[in-house]
C-alpha positions as CSV (number, residue, x, y, z in Angstrom):
1,M,97.4,86.2,94.8
2,E,93.7,86.0,93.4
3,A,93.5,84.5,90.0
4,V,92.4,85.8,87.2
5,H,88.8,83.9,87.1
6,E,88.5,84.3,90.7
7,R,88.8,88.2,90.1
8,V,86.5,87.7,87.0
9,R,83.2,85.8,89.1
10,R,83.8,88.4,92.6
11,L,83.9,91.4,89.8
12,R,81.3,89.9,88.1
13,E,79.0,89.1,91.8
14,R,80.0,92.8,93.1
15,S,78.5,93.9,89.5
16,G,75.2,92.3,89.9
17,L,75.2,91.0,87.2
18,S,74.4,87.1,86.8
19,Q,76.3,84.8,84.3
20,R,73.2,85.8,81.1
21,D,73.6,89.4,82.1
22,A,77.0,89.5,81.8
23,E,76.4,87.9,78.2
24,R,74.3,90.3,77.4
25,E,76.4,93.2,78.6
26,S,79.8,91.6,77.1
27,G,78.5,89.7,73.9
28,L,80.6,86.7,75.5
29,S,78.4,83.6,75.7
30,Q,77.2,82.4,78.8
31,S,79.5,79.1,78.8
32,T,82.6,81.0,77.8
33,W,82.1,83.4,81.1
34,S,81.1,79.7,82.8
35,R,84.7,78.4,81.6
36,I,86.5,81.2,82.8
37,E,85.4,81.7,85.8
38,S,85.9,78.2,86.8
39,G,89.2,78.2,85.8
40,A,88.8,75.8,82.9
41,R,90.4,78.6,80.5
42,Q,92.0,81.7,80.1
43,P,90.4,84.7,78.7
44,S,91.7,86.3,75.7
45,A,93.2,89.8,75.7
46,I,89.8,90.7,73.9
47,E,87.6,89.0,76.4
48,I,89.3,90.9,79.3
49,V,88.3,94.3,77.7
50,A,84.9,92.9,76.9
51,I,84.6,91.6,80.4
52,A,85.9,94.6,82.2
53,D,83.4,96.9,80.2
54,A,80.5,94.5,81.2
55,I,81.1,94.2,84.8
56,G,81.9,97.9,85.0
57,A,85.7,97.3,85.7
58,T,89.3,98.2,84.9
59,V,91.2,95.8,82.9
60,G,94.1,96.1,85.9
61,E,91.3,95.1,87.8
62,V,90.4,92.4,86.3
63,T,94.1,91.2,85.3
64,G,95.3,92.2,88.6
65,T,97.5,94.6,87.2
66,S,96.1,98.1,88.8
67,H,99.0,99.1,89.6
68,V,99.4,100.7,86.5
69,R,96.6,103.2,87.1
70,T,98.9,104.7,89.7
71,E,101.9,105.3,87.7
72,A,99.3,106.9,84.9
73,V,98.1,109.4,87.8
74,S,101.7,110.3,88.9
75,A,102.2,111.2,85.1
76,A,99.0,113.0,84.7
77,R,100.3,115.6,87.0
78,A,96.8,118.1,86.2
79,D,93.2,118.3,86.9
80,G,90.2,118.6,84.7
81,E,87.5,116.5,83.6
82,A,89.3,115.7,79.9
83,V,92.0,114.7,81.8
84,E,90.3,112.0,84.2
85,A,88.9,110.8,80.6
86,M,92.2,111.0,78.9
87,L,93.7,108.7,82.3
88,E,90.8,106.4,82.3
89,E,91.6,105.4,78.3
90,L,95.2,105.4,79.2
91,T,95.4,103.7,81.7
92,S,93.0,101.0,80.2
93,Y,95.5,100.2,77.5
94,L,98.7,100.6,79.5
95,E,96.9,97.7,82.1
96,L,96.1,95.3,78.7
97,S,100.0,95.9,77.5
98,D,100.9,95.1,81.1
99,H,98.8,91.8,81.0
100,L,100.1,91.0,77.6
101,D,103.6,91.4,78.8
102,R,102.9,88.8,82.0
103,Q,101.3,86.8,79.3
104,G,104.4,86.4,77.3
105,F,103.5,88.7,74.6
106,G,105.6,91.5,75.2
107,S,106.2,94.1,71.8
108,A,109.2,93.6,69.6
109,A,111.7,96.1,69.9
């Protein structure tokens, strides 16, 4: 299974951005990108969202939890532009929630 740092690097490169470009797009420093991509440190939840936005990826693509999108599509069962926008936003939240659960930050019931 591909590690988060490997996915971040691959997705950034796929987007055609250098680390400097990604710095401008995300607000994260180039040294932060370098440490994340080398595996020297794990990105925080806020950084994951910034990374995903900067490189045009979903949180699930960055974290490796994209199975959530498939489940959300099944739940939506409707067509239309408004539903697609809702699905994108919902998917991002669910993927982030799933990632946080996997990291031990599950919600308290």
